[in-house]
N, C-alpha and C positions, 0 to 999 in steps of 0.2 A: 115596323112591327118587331116585337121581341118577345120570346117565350122562354121560360125556364121549366124544364120538366124532370120528373123523377123516373128513372128506369129501374124496373124490377126484373129479376132473373133468378134461376135456381142456384143456390149455394155459392157459386163463384163464376167469374168471367175472366179468362186470361187473354191478355193482349200483348203485342210487342211494346216495349217501352216507348218506342217512337210510333205512336198510334194515331197521329193527326190525320193521316190519309184515310184511315178507317172511319173516322167520324165524318170526314168530308164525303166519303162514299155513301155512308148511311143517309146523309142529307140529300144528296143528289138522287139516290135510289128511290127515295120517298117523295120526290117531286114527279108525279105521274104524268103531268103534261109534258110530253116529249119535246115539243118545240121550245117550251120554257126551259126545260132541263138542258137542252143543247145550247140555248142562247147563253145561259149562265155558266155552263161548264166550258164551252169551247171559246166563247168570245167575250161575254160580258159587255162592257161599254168601252169604247176606244177613245182615248184622249191623248193627242200628240203621239200616236203610235203605240201607246201603252194600254194594256187591257186591264180594266178595273171591274171586279165582280160584284162589289157593293153588298157583300154579306160577310158575316164573321161568326165565329163560334168559340165557346170556351173549352177548357180542358174538362175532363171528368172529375167530379168531386165526390169523395166518399172514402170508406175504409179500404185500404189496399195493402198488399205486400209486394215488395220489389225483389226481383231475382236478377241481380246484375250479371252474373255469370251466364245465365240463360237468355239475357236480354229481354226479359218479360216482366209484366206487372199484372198481378191478380187482384181484381176488385171483388168486394163482397157487397151484396145488395143491401139497400138500393144505392144508386149513384145519380148525381144530378148533372145537368148540362144546360147551357144557355145557347140559343141560336137567335141571331138578329140580322135584320136587313131593312134597307129603305124600300125594297121592292115588295109591296103588299101582295102582289100576285104570286110571287115566289113563295113568300111565307104562308099565304093562305093555302096554296097547294100542299106544302110540306106539312103544316099542322093538321089539315083535314085528313091527310093520309095516315099520319101516325096515330091519330085519335080513333080512327075507324078500323084500322088493320089489326088482324089477329095473327099476322105473319111477319113480325118485325124481327130482324136478325142483325146482330152486330158481330162481325168476324165469326160467324157460324153459331153464335150463342143466341137463343131465342130470348127476346126481351119484351116487356110490356110497359105501357105508360101507367104509372101508379098515381101521378098527380101532374097537373098542368097549370101553369100560372102565366097569364099574359102580363107583360111588364111595359111601362111606358115612361117617357121622359116628361116629367110633370113640373109645372110652375115655371117661373122665370129664373133661369140658371145661367148667369154669366160668370160664375166663379164656383167651381165644384172640386171636391176632393174625390179621387177615384182610386180604386184598387184593380190591378190587372188580373183578369180571369184567364188570360192566355198571353204569352209573351208579346211585347211590343218591339217591332223591328223596323229600322230605316237604314238605307244604304245608298251608296253610289257605285256605279259600274265604271271602273277605270281601265284605260288602255295603257299597258306598259310593255314596251318593246313589241308592239303589234299583238299582244295577248291581253284579253279581258280578265280583269280581276275584280272581286267585290270587296268593298270596304264598308264594314258595318260600324255604326256609331252608337256610343253609349249615352245615357241620359245626361252625362256631364260634359259631353262634347258640344262645342259651339254650334255645329251644324244640325244637331239633333232636333232642336225646336223648329228651325226653318224648314227642314225637310218634311216634318209632320204637318206644318202649316201649309206648305206647298201642295202636299198630297190632299189635304182637305179641300183646298181651293179647286183642285182638279175635279174632285168628287162633286163639289157644289155646282160646278159648271155643267155637270150632267143633269142634275135634277132641277136646276134653276138657270136656264140659259140667259135670262134677262138680268140676272144679278151681277152687280159689280163687285164680285167676291174678292177680287185682288186687293181691295182696300179694307177688308174685314180684319179685325184684330184677332190674334190668337196667341196664347202663351201656354207652355207646359213646363213645369218645374218639378224635379224629383223631390219628394218629401223625406226620403230615406238618405242616410249617410252613404257615401260612395263605398260600395262593397261588391266584389265579384260574385257573392252568393246569390245575388239577384239575376245574374246572367244565366240564360238557358241556351245551350247549344243543341239545336234540333237537326234531325235528318229527315227531310221530307222527300221521299221517293228518290233518294240518292243525292239530294242537294243539301249542303250544310247551311243552316240559317241560324244566325245569332240574334237572340232577342232578350228582353228584360222584363222581369216581373216587378213588383213593388207598388208603392203608392205615389201619386202625383197630384199636383194642383193645376187645374185647367182654369184659364180665365180669358176673357175677351168676348167675342161675338157668340151670343147664344145660338145663332143659326149654325155656326160651325161646331159648337159643342154638341148640339142636338144631332147633327149629322154624324159626328164621331161616335155617339152613343149607339146609333143604329147600324152604321156601316163598318165601324172599327177604326182604331187609330193606326197610323203608319201604313206599312206595306204588307202584302201577302195575307190580307184578311181572310180570304176564302180558303186559305190553307191552315186556318186555325191560329191566327195572330191578331193582336190588337183589340180583343174583346175586354171590356171592363165593366165594373159596377160603380155607382155613385154612392158614397157613404157619408158625405158631409158637404157643407156649402163653402167651407174655407174662410168663413167670417172670423 
């Protein structure tokens, strides 16, 4: 299930430039089923010792002013946001709450839902063009001299595609345990020229995360592309990474 909604508020809303954790908190706060909230927040689904939350969300879109020296960004109403998950129970709880509540707050600013659009993955799509609505990140944790370090990969690195495919196969094993997903094809190719302007270096609760915006061509198994549409591409989806929109078929 996926929804895009328009948030209204009075005059302006100021957030820290690194505001992903506030959007994540807004989502969790508005899942009123505490058991469900705890399951998604604390554990998610465990595959080979890794926790996968199976939901993603976009950045905020709308008119804004950036104040780099203050580390803040001021939005002017309205702004839009997309939230997506393969978990229909999670999304149903969230959407029901935000539609009925008259006490919605984002970083202390009272907001209201001005419009609400359910979105879905339609038709047969084994080849699509996408635009990232939040940065796409993949990485490996390396041990050097007994210390762990994180190596992030760009869309032009050889390991980028394989890490994304491997991540999708792990996710698919959660929702379809009988599937032989290891044999499913999946390809992702950047459609933009190599340029660091597409890189976004984020700070999520003190952790530096490197991700990439831009447009990409996905091809291969419709099953995996559909899963990516709802759960996000790459890693750290529940922290606001890997959400995308489809804008073409790539034909």
